[in-house]
N, C-alpha and C positions, 0 to 999 in steps of 0.2 A: 627486533629494532634495536639499534645501538645508538649511543650518544657519542658523537665525534667532538673533537676539540678544535676551536678556531686557532688562528695563528697566535692569538693572545692567550691561548690556553683555556678559554672559557668553554665549558661543555655546551654542546648544542644538540637538542633532541631532534631526531630524525623521524619523520612519519613512516609508519609501516602498516601493511595490510592487517586488518583484524584488531587494531588498537584504536580505542576512542580517545585516550589521554596518555600523554607521556611528559614527564618532567625530568630534566637532567640538571643536576647541580643547582637546583632552584633556590632562591633566597628572596625573602620579602621583608620590607620595613614599613612601619606605620609611624608617622610623626617622628621620624628619625630613629625609632627604636626597632631593633631586629625582632621579628616574630619567629621565623624559622629560616634555616639555611642548609645548603648541601643536601637538598631533598631530591632523591631519585625515586620515581615511581611510574608505574604503568597500569592502565585499566583497559582490559580487553572489551571488545564490543559484546554487548548482551550480558555483561556481568552486573551483579547486585553487590555493591561495595559499601560498607559502613565506614564513615570517617569518625574516629573516636579520639578521646583524650580529655585531659582536664580543662577546666575553664581557662580561657586566655591562651591556650596552646596554638591557636591559629586554624581551627577547623573551618569556620565560616570564611576565613581568609582564603583558604584553598578554593572555595567556590567562586569568590570574587575574582581571583586570578583566572580561573577557567572561563569566566564570563568576559574577561577583558576589562573589568572595572578597576583593577589594581595592577599596575605594571610590576614585573619582577625587578628586584634590585640586583639579581645575579642569576646566572644559568639561563635556561630556556624552557619553553613549554610548547607542546603541540596538542591542539584540541580538534578532533574530527578532521585531522589531516592538514590543518593550517594553524596560524598563530591565534592566540586567544582573542576573542572578539570577532574574528572574521566569520565564524560560523554560528553567530548568536541566534540567527533565525532558526537553526536546527537544534536549539537547546531549550528545554522547558525548565523553568526555575520557580520554585516555591520558597520564598524567603521566610524568615522567622516571623511569627505572628501570634497574637492571642486570639481567643474566641471572638466571634461576632457578638455584638450586643443583642440582647433578647428582642429588642424592638426593631432590629434591622429587617426591613420588609422586602428587600430584593429577593427574588426567587432563586433557588439553587441553579436552575437552568440558565438564568440570566448571568449569574456569576461565572458559570462555565463559558457562556457566550462572550464574555469580556476577554477571554483568552484569544478569541479570533479577531474581534473588532473594537476592543476597548481603547485603542489608540486613534480611533476615528470619531469625528464629531457627528452629532445628529443621530437619528433613529434609522434602523434598516427599513427598506421598503417592504410592504407586505409580500409574503411568499408568492402570492398569485401574480405579482408584477415583476418579480426579480428572481432569475435563476440563481444568482449569487446568494440571495437570502435562503432559497430552498436548499442549496447545497450546504450552507452553514448550519441550518436547522437539522439536516440529516447528520452532519458530523457531530453536533452537540448531542443528539440522541444516541449515536454510536458510542461516544466516549462516556456518557452517563451510564449506559448499559455495561460498558467495559469495567467500570469501577463498582458496579452493583448498586447504583444509587437511584435506579428508576422509580422505586416505590415512594421516594420522598423528594425528588429533585424539583417538583413544581411547588413545594412549600416555601415559605419565607425562610431564608437561611438562618436568621436569628432564632428560629424556633427549633432548630435541629440540634442534636447532640454533638459533642466535640468530634467523635469518630465519623459521624455523617458529614459534618462540615469538611473534615480533612479529605474524605473521599471526593467530594465535589471540587475542592481546591486542587487535588491531584488531577482530576478530570480537566480542570482549566489549564493546567500545565501541559497536559497531553493533547489538547485539542488541535494544535498545529502539527501534529505528527512529528515530534522531535526525535532525534536519534540519541540524545543525551538528556537525562533528567536529573536535575540537581535539587535535592530536598533538604532544606535547612531546618532541622529539628521538627519534623512533622509529627513526632510522637510526644512532644514535650508536655502537652497538657492533657494527655489521654491516660485512662486507667490501663492496667496491664492487659486486660482482655482486648481492648481496642488497639493497643500497641501491636499485639500479635496479629490481630486481624488486618491492620493496615500493612504490616510487614509481609504477610502472606499475599495480599493484593499486589504489592510492589514486585514480589518474586514472580507472580503470575504474569504481570506486565512485561517483565524482563524476558520470560520464556516465550510468551505468545506473540509479543509485538517486536521482540528483538531490540528493545530499548536498553541502553546502558544507564545504570542508576548509581549515583553517589548520594548517600543519605547520612547527614550529620546526626549523631546521637550521643547521649551521655551514657546510657546503659546498654551494653551489647546483649544482655540476657534475653529480653523479649524478642529480639530479632535474630539471635544466634542460629536457630535451625534453618533460616532462610537465606543466609549469606553465602556468597562465593568467596569473597575476600574482605579484608579490613585494611584500613590505613590508620595508624595510631600516631598521633602527634603528641610530643612531650619534650620538655627541656630543650626547645629550639630545634628539634629535628623530627624525623618521622621514620617509621618502618612499615612495611607492607607485606602481606602474605595471607594465607588462609587463617581463620581465627585460631586454630590450634597451633599454627606456626608462630603467630605474633603474640597472643595472650599467654605467655609462658614466663616462668621465673627468669630464664636466661635472656630472652629477647628484651623484656621490659627493664631488667636490671641494666643491660647494656645501653638502652635508650636513655634512661634516667641518670645513669652513672652512679647509682646506689643500689643496694640490695633490695629487690622487690620480690614479693612472694605472691603467687597466684593459687588460690584455694578453690577447689571444686566441691560444692555442696552436694548433698545426697540427691537433690533434684536436678543436678547438672548445671546449676548456676555457677558462674565464675565470679570470684571476689578477688580484687587486686588490693593488696595491703603493703604498707611500707613505702608508699610513694612520698616524695618530699612535700612539705607545705608549699602552696603557691607563693611565688615571690610577691613583694609588695606592689609591683607595677602591673600585676595581672588585673584585667578589667572585669567589670561586673558581668553577670551571667549573660546578658543580651547585648554585650558590646560587640562591635564589628571585628575585634581582634580574636574572636573565638576560633 
């Protein structure tokens, strides 16, 4: 897939077979402030891609662009063969969140079911009276099994662990059979064991269901063994490639514009050192400009 230029010289992303996402010369602003610009990237169908970078670099902003919630200030984007927003029904989205309160009584299966009919008023008809209700119940059961949550899905979601809750929320995002799954920090409140477990689940979904996944994360290490590619945002720009192509001294130094060193610990963990301090206008950890 290539990016052609219009008569005005503005790059335009062209849809191509086998690609889920393409950005060409893309730029975004929030409240008049540039977040990133001149971003070129592509994500192939069925890839598991991590979106990395410091706070305020625009990681969550990328997801908002792909959903059609935030227009580009420059360049162009193609999502599932069309403009952002046009294929939203084929996108599953899990936004940033904290854990459910312990006294939340809604069952896990009902949380998953909200992914199917949470936008409709009233209660579904009993399964004996409605083929639609029976089909929905079967789909909820399928996706609960897919994420390995069958043993606890009927319990109140407030009583479940963080990892169990995340599995059910991923099931909710999958219940409409999306082709693209956008996960905004699904590992943020989990311990290392659960982070790896959820990453392994996401990789399996990519391979068995053919779903393309973009997962925003702060730390690449718990998910590193499962990734196909990474997109790294910093200093108003982005680079993409395999983890070993992107998370290197040379690539990150070029992106940040200063000397950056990547160290590899004896256990294989990567540590990035020498990155600049965030500028004063960077937003808090859960701001939309992430």
